[in-house]
N, C-alpha and C positions, 0 to 999 in steps of 0.2 A: 504494500500500500504506500503510495507516494505522499509527500507532504501536501500536494495540491488536493488529493482526495480527502486528506484529513480536514483541510480547510473547508471542503465542500460538505462536510457532515452537517446534519440539521442542528440548529441551535439547541442548546440545552434548555429544558423547561424552566420557567420562572418559578421560584420557590418563595412563597409568602411565609416567612418564619412564624409569625403570630398565628396564621391560619393552620400551619402544621401543628403547632402546639395545641391549639384549641380542638382541632379535629382529633388529635391523639387523646386529649382529655375526655372528649365525648365518648370515645371507644372505651376508655378506662371506666367511665361512669355508666356504660351500658346504653348510651343513646346512639342514634343513627348518625347524627350530624352535630357539629359544634353549634349551629344555629338553634337546634332544638334544646341543647343544654343551656345556652345563654338565655333563651326565652323562658325556660322553666325557672331559672334562677333570677329572672328579671334584671339581667345585667345590661346596663347601658354601655356603649362603646368605651366611654372613659373609665368605667369600672373594670371592664375587660383589660384595658391597658394597665390599670393599677395592679391587678392581680398578676398579669404576665410579667410586669417589671419587678414586682416584689419577689417572684420566684427566680427570675433570671439574673437580676442585679443584686438583690439583697439576699438571695439564696434561702428564702423562706420555704419551709416545708409544712408549717402548721398555719392554717388560715387565721387562727387567733392572733398570730403575730403581725398580720397586715393591718396596722393600726389606722391607716387612712380609710378603711372600710367601716361602715356602721356595724355596731355589735350584732344586730340581727342578721345582717348579711354574712358576717363571719360565722355565725352559728349555722346558717343554712349551708354554707360551703363545707363546714366540718361534717355535716350530715350527708352531703350529696357528692362531694368531689374530692378525690385524692390528688393533692397538688403534686405529690411524688409517689409513684406506685412501686418504685424500687425500694428495697429495704436492706440496710447493711446487716449482714449476718455475723461477720467477724472481721477483725483486723489484726495485723501483726507488724511490728516495726523491727527493722534490722538492728544489729548490735551497734552500728555506728550512728544510728538515728537518721540516716539520710533517706531511707526508703520505707514506705509503709504499703503493705499489700492488703487489699480489701476483698472479702468475699461478699458479693451482693446476691440477694435472692429476688428473682423476677416475680411478677404477680402470681404466676402458676407454680412457684417454688423452684424453677430452673436456676441453677447457680451460674454466675459469671464472675470473673475477677478483674480488678483494676489496680493500678499502682500509682502512688504519689512519690515523686522523686525530688529531693531537695538538693540542688547542685551547689557546689562551691562556686561562689561568684554571684549568687543571688537568684539564678533561674529556678523556677518551680514548674515541673512537668507532670502532666497526667498521662498515663499510658492506659488506653481504653480498649475494651473488647467490642468487636463488631458482630460476633456470632457467639452462641453457646457451643463450645467445642469447635472442632475444625475437621473438615472432610479431606484435606489435602494429604495428610499422613506423611509429612516430611520426616525423614528417618531420624533426625536429630532432635525433634521438637516434642516436648511433653504434651502440648495441646493436641497435636495430631495423633500421638500415641493414645490419647484418651478418647478419640472419636468425636463424631458430630452429633449434636442434639437438634438444634434448629436455628433458623435466623431469629434475630431479635429486632424490635421496632426502633424507629428513630428516637422515640421517647426513652426507650431502654438505654440507648447509647447516650443520649443527652443527659439523662439523669445520673448516669455514672459520673459524668463530668461535674454536675452540680454538687454531688455528695463529696467527691474528692476535693473540689474547690472550697466547699464549706469546711472540710477538715483543715485545709491549708489556712483558711481565714481565721480559724480559731487559734492559730499560731502566729497571727499577724502577717501572714504571707498572702500574696495574690498569685493566682495561676498565670504563668507567663507563656507556657507552651503546652501543646497537646499532640500526642502521637497515637495514631490508630495502629498500634503494634501489639495489642493484647491478644486475646483469644480470637480465632477466626480469620477468614480472608475477606477484607473489606469489599473487594470488587465482586464477590459472590453474594453480597447483600447490598448491592450498589445503591438502589434508590433510598433505602433507609439511612445509609451512611451519608449520602449527599444531602438528604433532608436534615440530618443531625448537624452537618456542617453549616447549613443555612441558619439553623437555630443558634448555633454557637457564634456565628459571625454577625448576627443581627445587631446593628448599632442601637436599636431600641430595646434590645434584650441583653444577652450575655456579653456581646461585644468583644469577642476574642478575634484579633486580627487574623485574616486568612493566612498570611505568611508565617504565622506562629503555629499553624497546624500542618501535620505531615501524615499522609496516607501511605501505608506500606503494603505493597502487593507481592505475592509470590510469583507473579507473572501471568495474570489473567489478561491476555491480550485484548479481548473485546472490552474489558473494563478500562484498560489504558486508552483505548480509542475513544470510548465515551467520555472519559475524563479529559482528554485533549479538547473535545468539543465544548466542555463546560466553560473554558476561559476564566477559570478562577485562579486566585493566587496561592492556593493551597499547595504545599510541597508534595512531590511525588518521590517515593522511595521504592526501589525494586530489590527484592531479596534474590541475590544471584548465586553465591556460594560455590560456584564452579564455572570454569571457562570452557568446558567441552561438554557436548551433549551426553556422552556415555556416563560420565561421573555425575552430572547434574540430574540425569534421569534416575540414577540410583539414590541420590540424596533427596530429590524432590520429584516425585512421580508426575507432577503437573507438567514437567518438561516434555513428557511424551506427547502431550496434547499440543503444547505451544513451545517448540524447541527454540534454542537460542537465536537462530536466524530470524524467526518471526518476532520474538520478544524484543531483540535489539532494534529491529526495523520499527516496531511500534514506539520504542523509546526515542529513537532518532526523529521520527515523525512528530512526537510530542515536543521535542526541543525545537524543531523547525517551525512548528505552528505557534508555539507559545513564547519562545526565547527564554524559557526557564530551565534551570539546572535539574538534572536527575541525580538522585542519591542512590548509589548501589551499595547494598548491604552484603558483606562477605564474611561469613562465619568461618573462622580458622579452626580446622580439625587436624590434630597432630598426625603427620605422615599420611594424610588423606588428600588434602587440597592446599597444603601450605609450603610446597617446595619452591625453589627459585624458578623452575620451569612453569609451575602453576602461575606464579606472579607475572612472568613474561607473557604467558598465554592470555592472562586477564588484561594486561596492558594492550596487547595486540587486538583483543576483542573489542575493547571500548573505543579507543580513538576518538576523534572528533571533539567538538567543544561542549562546554556546559555539562560536566559531570563531576561527581565527587564520590570516592570510595570510602565507606566506613568499614573498617576491619573490626570484627566482633569476636572477642574471646568466647570460646565454647563454655557454656554453663551446664553443669552435670545434670543429666536426666537418666532414664533407664536405658538409653541407647549406649552401645559399646564404643564410645568415642572419648578422646582425651583432649584437653585444651593444649593448643600449641604453646611451646615454651616462649618466654619473652625474647630469647635470641632469634628464634625462627620468625616470630611476629615482626620484630624490628627489621630483619632481613627482607621479609616480604614487602613491608612498607617502603624500605629504601629502594628496592627494585622498581616499584611503581613510581616513586618520585623521580628516579633517574630517567624513567620513560615519559615523564611529563604528566603523570596522573596525580591529581590532588588526592590526598589520603589522610584519614584520621584514624587513630586507634582508639576505639571506644572504651571508656572507663566503665568497668562492671559495677553495677549497683544492685544490692538486694539479693545476691546469690545465696546468702546464708538463710534466707526465708523463702527460697524458691520463687523469687519475684523478678529475676533477671531475664534477659532475652531468651525465649524458647522454653522457659520453665513453667509458665502459667498452665495450670490444669485444675480447674475447680473441683473441689471435693464433691463427689456424687455424680460427676459426669459419666465416668466409665460405667458405673452401676446402672445409670439410666440407659446408656447405649446397650448394655447387655440385656437389660429387661425388655427394651423395645425389640431387639433382635430375637429374643426368645419367644 
């Protein structure tokens, strides 16, 4: 697919963030439409705006705390409408205090995980799940080893961010960045993810800048093509992890459907159409994909402008891999730099609480998958 074909793709749908939120709330409350819900509650447009902004800006989860509303209306809201349907089931913080992992329970009890990361230098990042479980079964990833349960809604995604942001606010911190790098493949739940992005980016609501969000895909080419047509400023990250099809297909079965030639063509079309950088995630596995020849193959594969490689240390799961040594990691990075490839070695956070990259696997997911299969 050429860049001219990408440019000719139909325009992305307009997403009204407040309508997305109210429509989701209508479903949570059991109504057919947001209009029906607002009529039942006798909500004037300015009252709707007050409720929406209280949730998104003030991170309110209890209607009683929306003090701009009359007491009687707050009581009706408490009886009728769940401002947040997600519930925090458990949280655990790493020994160094930098990372907190959350287990959330969706309305039907399905578990998902999210992570709050407090970086040195002041950044505060939420890592959010886009599905319950994952169907891609990457060989090194605990989420894939746990299996797939179901897609989750835009509100399920958005409310993870609200609850993580509220936790950060209690510490006097504001959420500065968001990555869709938790459980699931974002581009296999595309519409819900992009609706959540609209909610997060809405200046009248949560107001997180698009450039502070990153969507990470394992290589769903149709999703990359749709994302190209969105013309949003959200960052695109692609999990690569190997520079040849044989090894990548072994590590990431999705490569059999969309091999490297198709994946890289979609990425280059994205760059040509948007003039935005692609971030390539490369997990270093000791004596699997971390040799000097692997580094040279990766440099040859990428080429072209506007890309950046993030080298990720492997975080232990049930898979039979080991983390590359610091020496092999530095050597790999040095070869990429010598070939003109911008590269960063990612600092691991939260591996002592199974909150680091590739380790999220909500308790109960595997049990649900087995029960559904049986």
